[in-house]
N, CA, C and O atoms as a DFTB+ gen file, in Angstrom:
628 C
 N C O
     1  1      38.084     -14.839      23.033
     2  2      37.068     -15.564      23.112
     3  2      35.702     -14.928      24.061
     4  3      34.521     -15.064      23.741
     5  1      36.007     -14.499      24.800
     6  2      35.705     -13.815      25.681
     7  2      34.993     -12.244      25.706
     8  3      34.057     -11.676      26.267
     9  1      35.967     -11.968      24.819
    10  2      35.711     -10.587      24.302
    11  2      34.590     -10.617      23.001
    12  3      33.987      -9.580      22.726
    13  1      34.422     -11.510      22.447
    14  2      33.749     -11.687      21.444
    15  2      32.491     -12.304      21.736
    16  3      31.522     -11.993      21.044
    17  1      32.349     -13.280      22.825
    18  2      31.320     -13.735      23.784
    19  2      30.255     -12.275      24.106
    20  3      29.252     -11.909      23.493
    21  1      30.934     -11.672      25.291
    22  2      30.856     -10.567      25.933
    23  2      29.491      -9.251      24.666
    24  3      28.363      -8.834      24.928
    25  1      30.208      -9.079      23.648
    26  2      30.044      -8.565      22.215
    27  2      28.619      -8.637      21.731
    28  3      27.577      -7.982      21.702
    29  1      29.439     -10.447      21.162
    30  2      27.858     -10.461      20.822
    31  2      27.017     -10.417      21.780
    32  3      25.901     -10.153      21.331
    33  1      27.024     -10.602      23.320
    34  2      25.957     -10.366      23.884
    35  2      25.414      -8.802      24.318
    36  3      24.364      -8.603      24.930
    37  1      26.047      -8.088      24.015
    38  2      25.924      -6.977      23.984
    39  2      24.953      -6.733      22.964
    40  3      23.848      -6.236      23.185
    41  1      25.402      -7.109      21.780
    42  2      24.904      -6.582      20.230
    43  2      23.203      -7.522      20.046
    44  3      22.249      -7.525      19.268
    45  1      23.478      -7.964      20.843
    46  2      22.150      -8.424      20.786
    47  2      21.118      -8.280      22.061
    48  3      19.931      -8.582      21.942
    49  1      21.638      -7.826      23.203
    50  2      21.123      -7.631      24.286
    51  2      20.689      -5.986      23.356
    52  3      19.607      -5.613      23.810
    53  1      21.039      -5.300      22.608
    54  2      20.695      -4.019      22.718
    55  2      19.596      -4.107      20.765
    56  3      18.693      -3.492      20.198
    57  1      20.108      -4.762      20.623
    58  2      19.075      -5.245      19.018
    59  2      17.678      -5.825      19.680
    60  3      16.655      -5.650      19.018
    61  1      17.560      -6.624      21.166
    62  2      16.400      -6.871      22.019
    63  2      15.673      -5.776      22.162
    64  3      14.461      -5.724      21.955
    65  1      16.553      -4.618      22.614
    66  2      15.982      -3.122      23.082
    67  2      15.254      -2.682      22.019
    68  3      14.027      -2.663      22.122
    69  1      15.740      -2.355      21.104
    70  2      15.628      -1.150      19.877
    71  2      14.449      -2.806      19.382
    72  3      13.965      -2.431      18.314
    73  1      14.258      -3.285      19.474
    74  2      12.656      -4.498      18.700
    75  2      11.847      -3.899      19.533
    76  3      10.915      -3.305      18.991
    77  1      11.908      -3.853      20.908
    78  2      10.568      -4.245      22.194
    79  2      10.570      -1.671      21.753
    80  3       9.796      -0.877      22.289
    81  1      11.433      -1.397      20.959
    82  2      11.545       0.073      21.747
    83  2      10.058       0.094      20.286
    84  3       8.940       0.582      20.454
    85  1      10.513      -0.514      19.121
    86  2       9.908      -0.626      17.830
    87  2       8.336      -1.260      18.312
    88  3       7.271      -0.793      17.907
    89  1       8.462      -2.370      19.223
    90  2       7.204      -2.725      18.897
    91  2       6.361      -1.555      20.065
    92  3       5.196      -1.435      19.687
    93  1       6.568      -0.918      21.005
    94  2       6.611      -0.359      21.434
    95  2       5.698       1.079      20.389
    96  3       4.590       1.580      20.197
    97  1       6.827       1.158      20.075
    98  2       5.365       2.410      19.018
    99  2       4.724       1.831      17.535
   100  3       3.818       2.196      16.786
   101  1       5.300       1.190      17.544
   102  2       4.379       0.388      16.329
   103  2       3.311       1.077      16.173
   104  3       3.423       1.935      15.296
   105  1       1.839       1.008      16.937
   106  2       0.922       1.648      17.047
   107  2       0.780       2.819      16.387
   108  3       0.044       3.007      15.418
   109  1       1.536       3.660      16.952
   110  2       1.366       5.173      16.896
   111  2       2.351       5.657      15.704
   112  3       2.633       6.850      15.595
   113  1       3.077       4.271      14.445
   114  2       4.087       4.877      13.589
   115  2       3.020       3.876      12.701
   116  3       3.618       3.844      11.625
   117  1       2.467       3.500      12.617
   118  2       1.250       2.675      11.548
   119  2      -0.104       3.621      11.380
   120  3      -0.948       3.632      10.484
   121  1      -0.012       4.217      12.294
   122  2      -1.419       5.030      12.290
   123  2      -0.991       6.138      11.344
   124  3      -1.344       6.428      10.201
   125  1      -0.166       6.630      12.141
   126  2       1.303       7.419      10.692
   127  2       1.129       7.089       9.880
   128  3       0.568       7.866       9.108
   129  1       1.453       5.704       9.382
   130  2       1.679       5.899       8.147
   131  2      -0.274       6.052       7.483
   132  3      -0.588       6.744       6.514
   133  1      -0.826       5.590       7.950
   134  2      -1.884       5.085       7.273
   135  2      -2.325       6.751       6.549
   136  3      -2.647       7.059       5.401
   137  1      -2.143       7.655       7.930
   138  2      -2.308       9.394       7.398
   139  2      -1.882       9.867       6.573
   140  3      -2.645      10.463       5.812
   141  1      -0.387       9.848       6.282
   142  2       0.779       9.843       5.177
   143  2      -0.595       8.825       3.719
   144  3      -0.926       9.336       2.649
   145  1      -0.979       7.680       4.131
   146  2      -1.217       7.193       2.723
   147  2      -2.752       8.058       2.198
   148  3      -2.896       8.617       1.111
   149  1      -3.866       7.959       3.393
   150  2      -4.397       8.935       2.644
   151  2      -4.338      10.676       2.327
   152  3      -5.100      11.332       1.617
   153  1      -3.460      11.017       2.920
   154  2      -3.004      12.556       2.144
   155  2      -2.904      12.745       0.819
   156  3      -3.413      13.584       0.075
   157  1      -1.820      11.408       0.539
   158  2      -1.371      10.871      -0.487
   159  2      -2.127      10.710      -1.914
   160  3      -1.994      10.843      -3.130
   161  1      -3.032      10.321      -0.863
   162  2      -4.648       9.755      -1.704
   163  2      -4.977      10.866      -2.265
   164  3      -4.948      11.014      -3.487
   165  1      -5.351      11.835      -1.386
   166  2      -6.058      13.165      -1.961
   167  2      -5.587      13.992      -2.999
   168  3      -6.314      14.433      -3.889
   169  1      -4.157      14.248      -2.880
   170  2      -3.500      14.729      -4.005
   171  2      -3.076      13.449      -5.423
   172  3      -2.158      13.759      -6.182
   173  1      -3.394      12.865      -5.517
   174  2      -3.830      11.562      -6.549
   175  2      -4.712      11.092      -6.983
   176  3      -4.754      10.853      -8.190
   177  1      -5.644      10.818      -6.220
   178  2      -6.900       9.732      -6.759
   179  2      -8.231      11.040      -6.909
   180  3      -8.659      11.905      -6.145
   181  1      -8.534      10.633      -8.232
   182  2      -9.786      11.629      -8.636
   183  2     -10.829      10.601      -8.147
   184  3     -11.366       9.778      -8.888
   185  1     -11.108      10.758      -6.553
   186  2     -12.352       9.924      -6.194
   187  2     -11.919      10.161      -4.329
   188  3     -11.617      11.243      -3.826
   189  1     -11.983       9.191      -3.799
   190  2     -11.772       9.249      -2.248
   191  2     -11.284       7.758      -2.212
   192  3     -11.645       6.869      -2.983
   193  1     -10.265       7.635      -1.020
   194  2      -9.248       6.152      -0.476
   195  2      -9.618       5.583       0.933
   196  3      -8.719       5.724       1.761
   197  1     -10.688       5.007       1.349
   198  2     -10.978       4.781       2.574
   199  2     -10.099       3.511       2.993
   200  3     -10.040       2.487       2.313
   201  1      -9.298       3.747       4.421
   202  2      -8.499       2.511       4.435
   203  2      -8.725       2.592       6.088
   204  3      -8.231       3.500       6.757
   205  1      -9.764       1.225       6.814
   206  2      -9.437       1.110       8.033
   207  2      -8.416       0.941       9.042
   208  3      -8.812       0.875      10.205
   209  1      -7.175       0.857       8.814
   210  2      -5.785       0.317      10.293
   211  2      -5.106      -0.040       8.799
   212  3      -5.831      -0.722       8.075
   213  1      -4.376       0.173       8.494
   214  2      -2.560       0.157       9.031
   215  2      -1.630      -0.447      10.021
   216  3      -1.299      -0.056      11.140
   217  1      -1.010      -2.363       8.769
   218  2      -0.038      -2.635       9.857
   219  2       1.334      -3.305       9.593
   220  3       1.389      -3.032       8.394
   221  1       2.611      -4.059       9.861
   222  2       2.950      -4.520       9.378
   223  2       2.640      -5.759       9.263
   224  3       2.290      -6.225      10.348
   225  1       2.610      -6.768       8.099
   226  2       2.850      -7.917       8.574
   227  2       3.568      -8.978       7.527
   228  3       3.310      -9.867       6.715
   229  1       4.704      -8.209       8.162
   230  2       6.287      -8.924       7.624
   231  2       6.711      -8.231       7.582
   232  3       6.358      -7.102       7.921
   233  1       8.431      -8.848       6.801
   234  2       9.766      -8.475       6.565
   235  2       9.326      -7.414       5.372
   236  3       9.477      -8.003       4.302
   237  1       8.957      -6.399       5.211
   238  2       9.205      -5.368       4.418
   239  2       7.966      -5.542       3.618
   240  3       7.902      -5.320       2.409
   241  1       6.621      -6.103       4.642
   242  2       5.434      -5.675       4.162
   243  2       4.757      -4.733       5.013
   244  3       5.438      -4.256       5.921
   245  1       3.111      -4.229       4.871
   246  2       2.582      -3.708       4.753
   247  2       1.052      -4.282       4.815
   248  3       0.895      -5.120       3.927
   249  1       0.430      -4.174       5.233
   250  2      -1.309      -4.891       4.679
   251  2      -2.107      -3.199       5.469
   252  3      -1.947      -2.553       6.505
   253  1      -2.909      -3.107       4.311
   254  2      -4.522      -2.529       4.936
   255  2      -5.424      -2.818       4.889
   256  3      -5.690      -3.051       3.710
   257  1      -6.247      -2.995       5.523
   258  2      -8.119      -3.794       6.342
   259  2      -8.769      -3.002       6.071
   260  3      -8.896      -1.904       6.615
   261  1      -9.384      -3.498       5.027
   262  2     -11.337      -2.857       5.109
   263  2     -10.684      -1.681       4.427
   264  3     -10.444      -0.707       5.140
   265  1     -10.252      -1.612       2.711
   266  2      -9.644      -1.415       1.409
   267  2     -10.774      -0.543      -0.111
   268  3     -10.841      -0.898      -1.287
   269  1     -11.434       0.543       0.542
   270  2     -12.080       0.791      -0.454
   271  2     -11.830       2.389      -1.306
   272  3     -11.526       3.551      -1.034
   273  1     -12.203       1.505      -2.533
   274  2     -11.537       3.221      -3.502
   275  2     -13.402       3.288      -3.947
   276  3     -14.326       2.475      -3.965
   277  1     -13.210       4.862      -4.280
   278  2     -14.937       5.618      -4.779
   279  2     -14.403       6.205      -6.198
   280  3     -13.212       6.512      -6.183
   281  1     -15.046       6.395      -7.336
   282  2     -14.717       7.290      -8.043
   283  2     -14.614       9.250      -7.682
   284  3     -14.673       9.824      -6.594
   285  1     -14.533       9.527      -8.351
   286  2     -15.388      11.574      -8.327
   287  2     -17.066      10.605      -8.266
   288  3     -17.898      10.971      -7.435
   289  1     -17.207      10.081      -8.680
   290  2     -19.046       9.980      -8.742
   291  2     -19.690       9.342      -7.393
   292  3     -20.885       9.231      -7.116
   293  1     -18.382       8.897      -6.521
   294  2     -18.859       7.546      -4.986
   295  2     -18.966       6.329      -5.234
   296  3     -18.961       5.421      -4.403
   297  1     -19.100       6.208      -6.747
   298  2     -18.676       5.122      -7.521
   299  2     -17.666       3.919      -7.061
   300  3     -16.536       3.898      -7.548
   301  1     -18.240       2.507      -5.737
   302  2     -16.625       1.681      -6.414
   303  2     -16.752       1.132      -6.810
   304  3     -17.683       0.409      -7.163
   305  1     -14.903       1.369      -7.034
   306  2     -14.392       0.550      -8.139
   307  2     -13.668      -0.194      -7.217
   308  3     -13.829      -1.354      -7.598
   309  1     -12.892      -0.211      -6.128
   310  2     -12.201      -2.108      -5.767
   311  2     -12.719      -1.791      -4.237
   312  3     -12.738      -0.755      -3.572
   313  1     -12.976      -2.637      -4.075
   314  2     -12.910      -3.367      -2.343
   315  2     -12.457      -4.076      -2.267
   316  3     -12.261      -4.609      -3.359
   317  1     -11.765      -4.906      -0.910
   318  2     -11.000      -5.738      -0.079
   319  2     -11.245      -5.642       1.123
   320  3     -11.378      -4.524       1.619
   321  1     -11.363      -6.758       1.861
   322  2     -10.465      -6.915       3.092
   323  2      -9.948      -6.737       3.350
   324  3     -10.064      -6.117       4.407
   325  1      -8.841      -6.937       2.919
   326  2      -6.909      -7.238       2.791
   327  2      -6.146      -6.325       1.698
   328  3      -6.806      -6.187       0.668
   329  1      -4.836      -5.644       1.706
   330  2      -3.959      -5.524       0.250
   331  2      -2.934      -5.572       1.220
   332  3      -3.094      -4.945       2.267
   333  1      -1.744      -6.328       0.996
   334  2      -1.019      -6.122       0.947
   335  2       0.649      -5.370      -0.051
   336  3       0.906      -5.587      -1.236
   337  1       1.268      -4.737       0.673
   338  2       2.873      -4.550       0.467
   339  2       3.635      -4.837       0.043
   340  3       4.253      -4.902       1.106
   341  1       4.427      -5.178      -0.742
   342  2       5.811      -5.766      -0.030
   343  2       6.460      -4.596      -0.837
   344  3       5.953      -4.006      -1.791
   345  1       7.535      -4.402      -0.333
   346  2       9.131      -3.523      -1.192
   347  2       9.727      -3.827      -1.030
   348  3       9.891      -4.830      -0.335
   349  1      10.862      -2.882      -1.803
   350  2      11.585      -3.694      -2.217
   351  2      12.716      -2.765      -1.637
   352  3      12.816      -1.561      -1.877
   353  1      13.689      -3.629      -0.704
   354  2      14.253      -2.901       0.456
   355  2      15.759      -1.966      -0.243
   356  3      16.335      -1.128       0.450
   357  1      15.985      -2.130      -0.957
   358  2      17.160      -1.169      -2.277
   359  2      16.766       0.156      -2.236
   360  3      17.092       1.209      -1.688
   361  1      15.764      -0.370      -3.186
   362  2      14.539       0.798      -3.207
   363  2      14.621       1.830      -2.228
   364  3      15.336       2.827      -2.128
   365  1      13.479       1.219      -1.354
   366  2      13.171       1.711      -0.294
   367  2      14.086       2.764       0.770
   368  3      13.782       3.734       1.464
   369  1      15.717       1.804       0.418
   370  2      16.677       2.475       2.036
   371  2      17.557       3.780       0.680
   372  3      18.443       4.552       1.047
   373  1      17.138       3.737      -0.524
   374  2      18.114       4.912      -1.714
   375  2      17.449       5.465      -2.243
   376  3      17.940       6.079      -3.190
   377  1      15.981       5.619      -2.013
   378  2      15.275       6.298      -3.208
   379  2      13.670       6.351      -2.151
   380  3      12.618       5.715      -2.219
   381  1      14.319       7.765      -0.953
   382  2      13.934       7.718      -0.453
   383  2      12.035       9.125      -0.262
   384  3      11.061       9.273       0.477
   385  1      12.742       9.816      -1.693
   386  2      12.145      10.932      -1.758
   387  2      10.867      10.656      -2.922
   388  3      10.181      11.617      -3.271
   389  1      10.654       9.520      -3.386
   390  2       9.341       8.444      -4.253
   391  2       9.352       7.580      -3.643
   392  3      10.155       6.706      -3.966
   393  1       8.653       7.395      -2.677
   394  2       8.192       5.991      -2.319
   395  2       6.968       5.071      -2.856
   396  3       6.731       3.958      -2.386
   397  1       6.113       5.757      -4.048
   398  2       5.579       4.530      -3.870
   399  2       6.246       4.549      -5.074
   400  3       5.482       4.579      -6.039
   401  1       8.155       4.537      -5.495
   402  2       8.555       3.847      -6.582
   403  2       9.177       2.046      -4.855
   404  3       9.146       1.077      -5.613
   405  1       9.330       1.809      -4.298
   406  2       9.757       1.014      -3.347
   407  2       8.611       0.278      -3.363
   408  3       8.611      -0.351      -2.305
   409  1       7.387      -0.050      -4.151
   410  2       6.469      -0.527      -4.009
   411  2       6.418      -1.505      -5.139
   412  3       6.227      -1.074      -6.277
   413  1       6.656      -3.474      -4.807
   414  2       7.081      -4.072      -5.645
   415  2       5.936      -5.532      -5.699
   416  3       5.896      -6.427      -6.543
   417  1       5.224      -5.367      -4.661
   418  2       3.887      -6.146      -5.251
   419  2       2.835      -5.981      -4.434
   420  3       2.672      -6.324      -3.263
   421  1       2.020      -5.316      -5.320
   422  2       0.604      -5.586      -3.999
   423  2      -0.242      -6.565      -4.414
   424  3      -0.737      -6.715      -5.531
   425  1      -0.412      -7.432      -3.114
   426  2      -1.340      -8.909      -3.149
   427  2      -2.707      -7.967      -3.016
   428  3      -2.622      -6.846      -2.513
   429  1      -4.359      -8.658      -3.647
   430  2      -5.466      -8.542      -3.530
   431  2      -5.888      -9.371      -3.075
   432  3      -6.020     -10.329      -3.836
   433  1      -6.598      -9.680      -0.909
   434  2      -6.748     -10.894      -0.727
   435  2      -7.927     -11.236      -1.390
   436  3      -8.279     -10.826      -2.496
   437  1      -8.340     -11.779      -0.875
   438  2      -9.388     -13.675      -1.563
   439  2     -10.422     -12.820      -1.350
   440  3     -10.470     -12.418      -0.188
   441  1     -11.704     -12.187      -2.450
   442  2     -12.840     -12.426      -1.399
   443  2     -12.594     -10.499      -2.413
   444  3     -13.550      -9.730      -2.313
   445  1     -11.983     -10.265      -2.814
   446  2     -11.808      -8.791      -3.306
   447  2     -12.360      -8.613      -4.705
   448  3     -12.200      -9.410      -5.629
   449  1     -13.085      -7.377      -4.753
   450  2     -14.323      -6.753      -5.950
   451  2     -13.836      -5.740      -6.385
   452  3     -13.405      -4.839      -5.666
   453  1     -13.827      -5.728      -8.099
   454  2     -12.458      -4.642      -8.920
   455  2     -14.204      -5.048     -10.063
   456  3     -14.797      -6.036     -10.497
   457  1     -14.369      -3.240     -10.072
   458  2     -15.663      -2.464     -10.815
   459  2     -16.042      -1.673     -11.931
   460  3     -16.772      -0.686     -12.027
   461  1     -15.249      -2.464     -12.922
   462  2     -14.978      -1.661     -13.486
   463  2     -16.012      -1.311     -15.322
   464  3     -16.528      -2.191     -16.011
   465  1     -16.002      -0.281     -15.528
   466  2     -16.926       0.225     -16.764
   467  2     -16.862       0.870     -17.313
   468  3     -16.491       2.010     -17.030
   469  1     -17.264       0.380     -18.606
   470  2     -17.013       1.806     -19.866
   471  2     -18.222       2.956     -19.776
   472  3     -19.358       2.832     -19.319
   473  1     -17.693       3.902     -20.261
   474  2     -18.295       4.882     -20.021
   475  2     -19.702       4.939     -21.967
   476  3     -19.636       3.897     -22.620
   477  1     -20.360       5.687     -22.360
   478  2     -21.039       6.354     -23.243
   479  2     -19.323       6.449     -24.649
   480  3     -19.135       6.046     -25.797
   481  1     -18.675       7.045     -23.834
   482  2     -17.537       7.582     -24.082
   483  2     -15.856       6.752     -25.038
   484  3     -14.849       6.967     -25.713
   485  1     -16.645       5.825     -24.397
   486  2     -15.830       4.330     -24.642
   487  2     -14.257       4.426     -23.811
   488  3     -13.225       3.949     -24.284
   489  1     -14.352       5.177     -22.431
   490  2     -13.330       5.935     -21.520
   491  2     -13.533       4.251     -20.208
   492  3     -14.657       3.930     -19.823
   493  1     -12.738       3.755     -19.928
   494  2     -13.350       3.018     -18.704
   495  2     -12.838       3.684     -16.921
   496  3     -11.714       4.147     -16.732
   497  1     -13.519       3.626     -16.204
   498  2     -13.646       4.334     -14.930
   499  2     -12.362       4.460     -14.465
   500  3     -12.119       5.522     -13.891
   501  1     -11.182       3.393     -14.591
   502  2      -9.988       3.571     -13.763
   503  2      -9.116       4.287     -14.679
   504  3      -8.168       4.973     -14.296
   505  1      -9.450       4.118     -15.901
   506  2      -8.149       5.497     -16.769
   507  2      -8.703       6.866     -16.297
   508  3      -7.771       7.624     -16.565
   509  1      -9.815       7.707     -15.677
   510  2     -10.219       8.697     -14.661
   511  2     -10.103       8.670     -13.022
   512  3     -10.568       9.549     -12.297
   513  1      -9.382       7.474     -12.557
   514  2      -9.426       7.224     -12.098
   515  2      -7.908       8.332     -10.723
   516  3      -7.896       8.846      -9.605
   517  1      -7.055       8.123     -11.777
   518  2      -5.971       8.878     -11.162
   519  2      -5.334      10.362     -11.453
   520  3      -4.997      10.356     -12.637
   521  1      -5.042      11.589     -10.877
   522  2      -4.848      12.805     -11.040
   523  2      -4.265      12.122     -11.901
   524  3      -3.699      11.050     -11.688
   525  1      -4.433      13.151     -13.792
   526  2      -3.483      13.038     -14.472
   527  2      -2.252      13.799     -13.499
   528  3      -2.504      14.662     -12.658
   529  1      -0.639      13.183     -13.868
   530  2       0.460      14.286     -14.482
   531  2       1.584      14.290     -15.184
   532  3       1.784      13.178     -15.672
   533  1       2.436      15.099     -15.453
   534  2       3.582      15.433     -16.122
   535  2       4.718      14.607     -15.277
   536  3       5.453      13.794     -15.836
   537  1       4.780      14.856     -14.056
   538  2       5.914      14.229     -13.159
   539  2       5.777      12.689     -13.001
   540  3       4.924      11.933     -12.535
   541  1       7.520      12.497     -13.854
   542  2       7.059      10.959     -13.831
   543  2       8.034      10.138     -12.764
   544  3       9.011       9.439     -13.032
   545  1       7.508      10.416     -11.586
   546  2       7.537      10.265     -10.238
   547  2       7.082       9.528     -10.256
   548  3       7.595       8.412     -10.176
   549  1       5.687       9.795     -10.389
   550  2       4.473       9.493     -10.366
   551  2       4.187       8.246     -10.435
   552  3       3.744       7.737      -9.406
   553  1       4.342       7.439     -11.578
   554  2       4.686       6.629     -11.727
   555  2       4.836       4.815     -11.187
   556  3       5.816       4.448     -10.539
   557  1       3.757       3.890     -11.569
   558  2       3.739       3.180     -10.595
   559  2       3.740       2.260     -11.397
   560  3       3.038       2.240     -12.408
   561  1       4.828       1.039     -10.921
   562  2       5.225      -0.456     -11.707
   563  2       5.452      -1.878     -11.308
   564  3       5.998      -2.915     -11.685
   565  1       4.505      -1.202     -10.023
   566  2       4.666      -2.458      -9.421
   567  2       4.008      -3.868      -9.763
   568  3       4.020      -3.653     -10.974
   569  1       3.420      -5.194      -9.668
   570  2       3.218      -5.733      -9.788
   571  2       1.742      -6.525      -8.684
   572  3       1.734      -6.914      -7.516
   573  1       0.594      -6.478      -9.826
   574  2      -0.928      -6.576      -8.701
   575  2      -0.825      -7.703      -8.974
   576  3      -0.522      -8.160     -10.076
   577  1      -1.072      -8.297      -7.975
   578  2      -1.583     -10.043      -7.872
   579  2      -3.674      -9.786      -7.089
   580  3      -4.294      -9.011      -6.360
   581  1      -3.935     -11.145      -7.981
   582  2      -5.518     -10.709      -8.178
   583  2      -5.895     -12.089      -7.477
   584  3      -6.361     -12.781      -8.382
   585  1      -5.912     -12.876      -6.180
   586  2      -6.644     -13.953      -6.015
   587  2      -7.837     -14.413      -5.638
   588  3      -8.461     -14.170      -4.605
   589  1      -8.167     -15.226      -6.721
   590  2     -10.015     -15.895      -6.083
   591  2     -10.343     -13.777      -5.686
   592  3     -10.617     -13.281      -4.594
   593  1     -10.182     -13.136      -6.884
   594  2     -11.660     -11.946      -6.733
   595  2     -11.931     -11.637      -7.733
   596  3     -11.276     -11.776      -8.766
   597  1     -13.399     -10.958      -7.519
   598  2     -14.608     -10.588      -8.766
   599  2     -14.168      -9.827      -8.954
   600  3     -13.628      -9.149      -8.080
   601  1     -14.167      -9.522     -10.255
   602  2     -14.228      -8.699     -11.498
   603  2     -15.910      -8.411     -11.926
   604  3     -16.739      -9.310     -12.063
   605  1     -16.118      -7.266     -12.059
   606  2     -17.665      -6.977     -12.100
   607  2     -17.177      -5.581     -13.956
   608  3     -16.793      -4.416     -14.049
   609  1     -17.416      -6.342     -14.656
   610  2     -17.997      -5.261     -16.433
   611  2     -18.565      -5.016     -16.877
   612  3     -19.510      -5.588     -17.419
   613  1     -18.311      -4.268     -16.852
   614  2     -20.123      -3.489     -17.322
   615  2     -19.485      -2.533     -19.074
   616  3     -18.422      -1.959     -19.310
   617  1     -20.444      -2.711     -19.750
   618  2     -20.366      -2.038     -21.185
   619  2     -21.424      -1.239     -20.902
   620  3     -22.305      -1.392     -20.057
   621  1     -21.169       0.042     -22.066
   622  2     -22.241       0.630     -22.342
   623  2     -23.322      -0.198     -23.353
   624  3     -22.914      -1.301     -23.719
   625  1     -24.784       0.259     -23.888
   626  2     -25.259      -0.509     -24.120
   627  2     -25.099      -0.273     -25.780
   628  3     -25.592      -1.079     -26.568
């Protein structure tokens, strides 16, 4: 019984030390994550993605603050104070080559704004937002939650 207590205390101390080190390096890790997200966006978005800050907001949840997406003409397609992404733990752990596949839910904060407009050729602006790819590994299948958001829709005359 005494050996079990010593082992349990050692494990708790090791976990505590690990969390302390993780907490210490968290700002640098989140800054790196922000840069990686923006880098990936440059390769996949016909336009621009802007994010002020990325932070850990729960177990396998990451939040981005002051998010804005613009199309290639510079028009704002989406903006939100906070976007929270939840990830599937098994997919995150076992499918590291395709991190986008680990995203299970995208929560858009209250007050988010989505601007949808159709051009004269009957094509929505969001249809042209992503750069076309033949690679099926870039497909996105997460649930996107809009809660108390504004959706502006503009149709051609």
